[in-house]
N, C-alpha and C positions, 0 to 999 in steps of 0.2 A: 672630175675631168672637165666638166663645164666650167667650174670656177677656173681652173688653170687656163682653159682656153680663153676666157673672158680677160683674165689678167694680162696674157701675152698678147691679146689684140689692142690692149690700150696704147696710146702714144704718149710720150712725154710732153709736158706742156711747153708753149712757145718759150724758146730761150734756153730750155735745158738741153744738155749735151749727152746724148746716149752713147754708152761704151761701145766699141766694136766688139763683135763676137770673139771668142777666145781663139779662133784660128784665122781670124783676119789678118791680112798683111798690115804691117805698122805704117802708119802715114805720118805726114810731117807734124810736129807738135804744135797745137794751138793753144795759147793761153786762155782758159776759160774765165768766166766771171768769178768764179769761187776759188781760184788759186789763191793761196794764202800770201800775205805780205812777206817777202824775203826776210829771213831772220826771225820770222814768227811762225815757223812750221810746227806741226805737232801739238801736243798737248801741253798746256802750261803747267808749271809746278803745281801739285794738288795739296801742297802744305802739310803732308804727312812725313813722319819721321821714318827712316829706313831701319831695318833691322840689320844686325851685322851679317856678313858673309858666313856661310857654314851654318846657317840657323838650323837648330835641332838635329844636328849631325854629331854622332858620338865621337867622330874623330876630329872634329873642328878644334884646333889649338892643342892637339895630342902632342905630348912630350915637352910643352911649355912648363916652366916651374910654376908652382902655385904662388899666388899673390902673398904679399908679406902678412896680410891680415888672416890668412888661412893658416890654421893650426888644428890641434886636436879638438878644440871646441868651436871651430869657426862655423860648422853647420849644425850647432845645437838648436833644438826646437825653440822658436820664438812664439809665443801665443799670437794667434791670428789678429790682425787689426782690419776689420771690415771696411772702415774708412778709407784704406789704400786702395780699395778696389772700385771705388766710385766712378761711374761712367756718366758722360755728359753729351747730350745730342748736339751735333755739330751743325754747320749751317745747312739749311734745308736744300735738298735737290729736286723736290717735287716739281718745280716749274720747268727745270731742265728735262726731267723724264717726261713730262706732259708733252714738250716739244718733240721729243723723239717719238713719242706715242702717236703724234699727229703726222710724223714724217714718214714712218715706217709701219708695214703690216705687223700684226699681232698674233700670237698663237698661245693657246692654253696648253698646259701641261699634259692634260688627258690626250690631246692630239699629238703632243711632241712624243708621248709614249707609244701611241698607236703608230707613229712614223719612225720608231726607233730602227737605226739602219745597220747596226753592227752586232754581229754574232758573238755571244759569250759562250764559253765552255761551262758545263755544269757538272759537278761531282765527278765521276769516273773519267769524263772527257777531259778533265784537266791533268790526267796523267799521275804520276807518284805523288805521295803526300809526304815527301822527305823534309819539307820545310817545317813540318809540325813536330812538337815534342810528344812525349808519351803519355802526359797527364790528363789530356783532353782530346776528344774526338771532334774533328772540325767537319761539320755537315749542316748544311750544304757548303760546298765549295764552288766558287765562281771564278773563272779565269777569263782574261781579256783576250781581245783579237790580237794576233801576232804582233802587229806594229805597236799597239799600245802596251803589250807585255814586255816589249824590249826597248822602248823609246829612251833615248838619253835625254830628250827634251822635256818629256811630261813625266812627273813623278807623283804617283797617288799618295795622298796624305790623310785627309779627312772623311768622315762618313756620318750620314744621317739617313733618315728614311721617313716613310709615311707614318710610322708609329710615333715618331716625335711630332709629326705635323698634326696628327688627328687622333683623338682617343680611340675612335671607332676604327681606325686604320684604313678607311676608305677615302680615295681622293676623287671627288665627283663621280662619274659614272663607270670609271675605269676599275678593272680588277687587276691591275698591273702590279699592286703592292710596291710602289717605287722605293727604290734605294739610290741615294745620291753620294757620289764620291768626288771630292776636289782634289786636282791635281795642279802643281805648279810648274812654270816654265823655268827649267834649270839651266839650260845650256842655250847660248845665244852666239854661235859662231858669226863672226863678221858684224856684229851688232854696231849699230852707228854710233860712232864716238870719234869725231874728226881730231881732237887733241891727241888720241891715241893712234892715229893713222888708219882707222878703220873708216870705210866710207858708208854711205846711206845704204839702209837695207833694201830699198828698192832698185838698186843697181842690178843689172842683168846677171852680173858675177856673184851676187849675194845669194846664200841658202835661203830656202824657203823658212828655216828655223831662225833666221837672223834676228828678227824683232823679239824684243820681250813682251811676251803675250799675256804675262800675268798669271791668270787663273781660268781653268774651265772646269765645269761640273759636268760629270757623266751620270745621267739618269738611267738606271737599270731596271726593265720591265721584268719582273719575276715570272709573269705568265708567259711570255713569249721568249724569254731568255736572250733578250736583244736590249741594246743600249744606245744613247745619243749624247753627243757632246754639246754643251751650250757654254759659250764664252762669255765670261762676265766683263763687264766694262764700266768706264768712268765717264759720264756725261759732262760735256763742257761747250762753250760756245768758241767757235774758231775765230781767226783773226778778221774774218769777213762778217762777223756776227751772225754766224749760221751754227745751228745746233749740230754737233758732232759728238763721237765718243772715241776712246782708245782703250787699250789694256789697262788694268789697274796699276797704278804707280809706275807709269811706264813712259816718262819723258824720253824721247829717243836720243837725245845727246847730239844735236846738230850744232857742234861747236865749230869754230874756224881755227885755223892755225894761228891766226893773228889774236884772237881774243883769249885763246887758251881755254882750258876746261874750268868751268865756273860752277857754282852751285845751282844756277838756274838752266845750264845747258847740258850739264853731264848726263850720261846714260844711267839712269836710275834702275835700282833693284826692283823686281816685282815683290809682292807679298808671298808669304809661305803657305797661309791657309792650313795650318796644322790642326784646326778643328772647325766643326761646322754643325749648326743645329737649324733644322727646318721645323718652324713652329708657325701653325696656321698658314697664312699667305706669305710669311717671311722667312728669308733664308739668311741666317746670321753666320758670317764667316770671319774667324779669328785672324786679326791682324796684329802680329806680335808686339810691336812697338807702340802701337796706338790704341788698340781696343777692338772693335768690330765694324765691319763693313756689312751693310744690310741690303738685301735684295728682295723683289716682290715678284711671286710666281704668276701673278697676274700681268706682268709687264715683259713677256718674253717676245723680243721682236724676231720676226721672221723674214730673212733676206731673200728667200728662194721659195715663195709659196707655190709655184707650179712644179716643184721637185724636179726641174730640169736645169742643171747647172750650166747648159750651153747656151741658155736664153737668159739675158739680163733683165729681170722682171721690173716693170715700172713700179714706182713707189708713190704713196699718196700725195707726197710733196711735189710730184712731176718730175722726179729724177729716175734713175734706174739703179739696181743694185747689181754686184758682181761677186760671185762667190768662187771664182775660178782663181783670181789672183790673191796668192797667199801671203803677199808681203805688204799689204796695205789694210788699215782700219779707218772706219769713219768716214765722213764726207770729204772727198778729195776730187777736185775738178768736176764737181756736179755728178758724182757717181759714189755710191755707198759701197764700201768694203768692209770685210770682217775677218780678215786672215783665213779665208776660205770656209769659214763656218756659217752653216744656215742660220742658226738660232744665236742670238745676243741677249744678254739680260743685264740692263744697267743698274748701277747702284742707286738706291733711293734714299738711304740714311747712313749717317755716321755716328757711331757711340765712341767717344774718346775718353781715355782715362784724365781725370781731372787732377789727380795727385802728381806732385814733381816727381821726376825720376831720382833715383839715388844716384849719386855722383860716381859710383864704382864703374870700371870698365866692364863691358859685356861681350867683348870680341871673341872670347873662347867660351860663350854660353854661361858666364857666370851670373849668379843670382844674389839678391840681397834681401835681408829680413824685413826691411822697411822701404817705403817709397812705392810708387806704382808698380804692380805686378807686370808680368809679361803674359800676353794672351796667346799662349802656346797651343792651347786645346780647349775645346768646349764640348758640353754634352747636355742631355736633359734628363732630369729625374721627374718621373711622372707619378712616383708611388704615394705621394700625397699631394699638397699644393704644389703646382708645376714650378720647378725651380732650374735655372741653367747652373751648370758647373763651369768654372773656369779655373785653369791652373797654368803652371809654369814647367817648361823644360829647363833644366839646369844641369851643368857638368862641374861637379865639385873637385874634379881632378885639376881644374884650371883656377881655382879659388873662389872668391865670393864669400859671403857670409850666410848663405842659406842653400839648402838643397831644394827648395822649392816651396810654394804655398798654393792652396786651392781657397776659392770663394764661391758663394752661392748667390744668386740673384732671383727674386720672385719674377716670374715672367710676366706678371701684370705690370710690374715697373718697368721691365724693358720695353714691352709693347707701347706703354704710355710715353717713353722717352722717344721711341722711333716715330710715334704719330704726333708728338708734341713739338712745341716751339723749340728753336735753337736755345740751348742752355739747360733744357729740362734735364734732370739727373735720375740716374737709377742706381740705388744704393744697394750694396751687398748686405744681407742679413746674417751672414757667417762667414768666417775665414779661419782656417787652419795652417800652420806650418806642417810640412810632412814629417813623419817619423824620422829618427836619426839612428835607429838601431839596425844592426845587421849589415854583413859584407857579402859581396858577390864579386867572384873573379878578382879578389885582392883589392877591391874598391868599395865605396858606399853602395849599399843596396838601394837606399832610397833617393836616387836621383836618375837622370836621363829618362824621365817619365814622358811618354808620347801621348798618352790619352787617359782620361779617367771619367769615371761616372760614379753615381750614387744609386743604391737600390735598396729600399726597405731598410733604411739606416745604415747600412754597411757601404763602404767605399772600395772601388776596384781601380787598379792602375795598370797600365801597361808600360812595362820598363824595357827599353831596347838594349841591345847588346852587339852593335857594330853589325858585322857580317856572320851572325850566329843567332842561335835560339834566344829570343827574349823571355821575359818572366812577366806572369799575371801575379799581382800583388793584392792583398786585401787589408784594410785597416777599418777600424772601429772607434768612434769618439770615447774617450776615456780621460782619467785624470792624470796629468803629468805635472809634477811639482806644483800641485795645487790648482793648475789651470786645465779647463777642458781642451784637450787635444787628441789628435788622431794616434791611435796605438796600433803598430804594425802586427799583423798575424805573422808568426814565425814560419808558418807554412808558406811556400811559394810554389807556383805551378809553372811548369816549362811550356812556352808559347811558340809562336812561329818565328822564322827569321824575319828580321825588319818589322817588328810589330809597331802599329800605328795607333789612331784614334779608335774610340770605342762608342758604340750605338747599341742602346737596349731596345729590342723589339718585345714590347710587353705582352702582345698576343691577345689582349682582352677583346679586341674587335671581331676576330673571326675564330676565337676559341683555340688559338694555338698556344703551344707551351712558350713561355719567355725564352729569348735567345740573345746571347751577348755577341754582337757582330763586331769585326774589326777587319784589317786588310794588311797585306804585306807590301813594302814599298821597293824592295830591291830587285832589279832586273837580272836575268840569267848571267850577264856579262859582270856582275859585281862578285859572284862567287859560284863555285861549282854546284851548289844546292839551291842558290836564290831563284825565286820566281815571284811573280805578282799575282795575289789572289785576294779576292774577298771570301770571308769565311765566317761561320758562327758556331758557337758552342751552346749546347743547352744550359740554360742558367741553373737549373737543377744540379747538373754536373759540376758547374763551377762552385756553387755553394757547398756541395757535398765534398768537392776536392779540397776545400778550405776547413772542413770539419764543422761547418756552421754556415 
């Protein structure tokens, strides 16, 4: 409390413009020194490629005819080519993040977990278990607060946790055993796009959901059964050469009717974050078309240190922060905004695929046997030397020449690339094509994979099934036509509605049994049985369910 009182007593430096209180009467607009130059508002294009609409959606492109190349043998297994998976460090962001670090207060994850503010349900409090199949028992089950459980804006996708982060599964002095879930911003009503007749998101008539907010990570405290959202952000220098941030891949599309919509001003799509790995201090987030975005748990910015949103707290750079206005982000008119979130974590590094793309279309989630892969999901294998698993979501109903590939990277190589100079590479040491055996529901079994992990030499995959129970699959390396490839187990296990990413909590740190965690993405509005939950299966039950 003393610290909070001290913070609120501070006065912005001379020349800074403090924001009015949230209930203050509006006054005449005064152009502040930090107003951007007209025509240069918002985040500049970040140079990343966009993934297609309907990404990792079983119904995307449904009903379209397969491509001409698609036939009986179109998805035949092709031996993996690790070179296609090579990642390269992008331009350094450390200098930009250092500037944010100097401008804004900072908080550690242990404190964020202590201040987790949203209540989650646990086991019986989550109600009926109708979303789960009969083959495995989900326990524990974790359900979100009502608005998160039903949101059409935020869709949960990726999962990781402290067992990925540290072998002893302890983070600092906390006993919270954190689990982290990434959700992407799916719906943006009224989003700024002048050429399409939609106005700026900060207009009074615009919905709070208007902006493309990219990705937020929800950190769940298993000890208190509470969680907290943290907004991920892209750091950049604004048009007045001041450090700022915006949502990931979220140029706001401030086009004019005269200029028309161009590549530089169109409203961009945010990333999907279909997979996530927390390893040491770094949080790796899958970016389908590009590779991975990397964040640092030591760089969580706190825009409301006194925990009182009605007071706009002073920041170290002499300005103030505002967590009431949910329509703005970054530094605007000498005030820091964050779409209403207290915590913001800026991107510190980029790992981009260096291999050229295959020339085939991907608009219906098609995949190809060669060329750069998609970073649809990622996970960590700690059972030997630590490796990251990366793989593709594909829909063979719409064509393509592959039902998906997976590859593995030594974590030492990825860490070296994150901390190395631009151009440093991280090479995969193994790659496989997915099996091509079996059918399910009248289509290929081995496609529509939403998550995968490797445990003690065997591979586990989560296969989605639109608004119905998905399936858990298992494969083991074996010989196919003289090449080492994955061979699918003919036994399949029924999983939840809307199954997503996989996270293996190995349990070694605290003597717990290993658990395979996942999550369901569909809100109740999507189907009669749908609901959003985190859940885990005893890994021994999973292994036993497959017969080995």
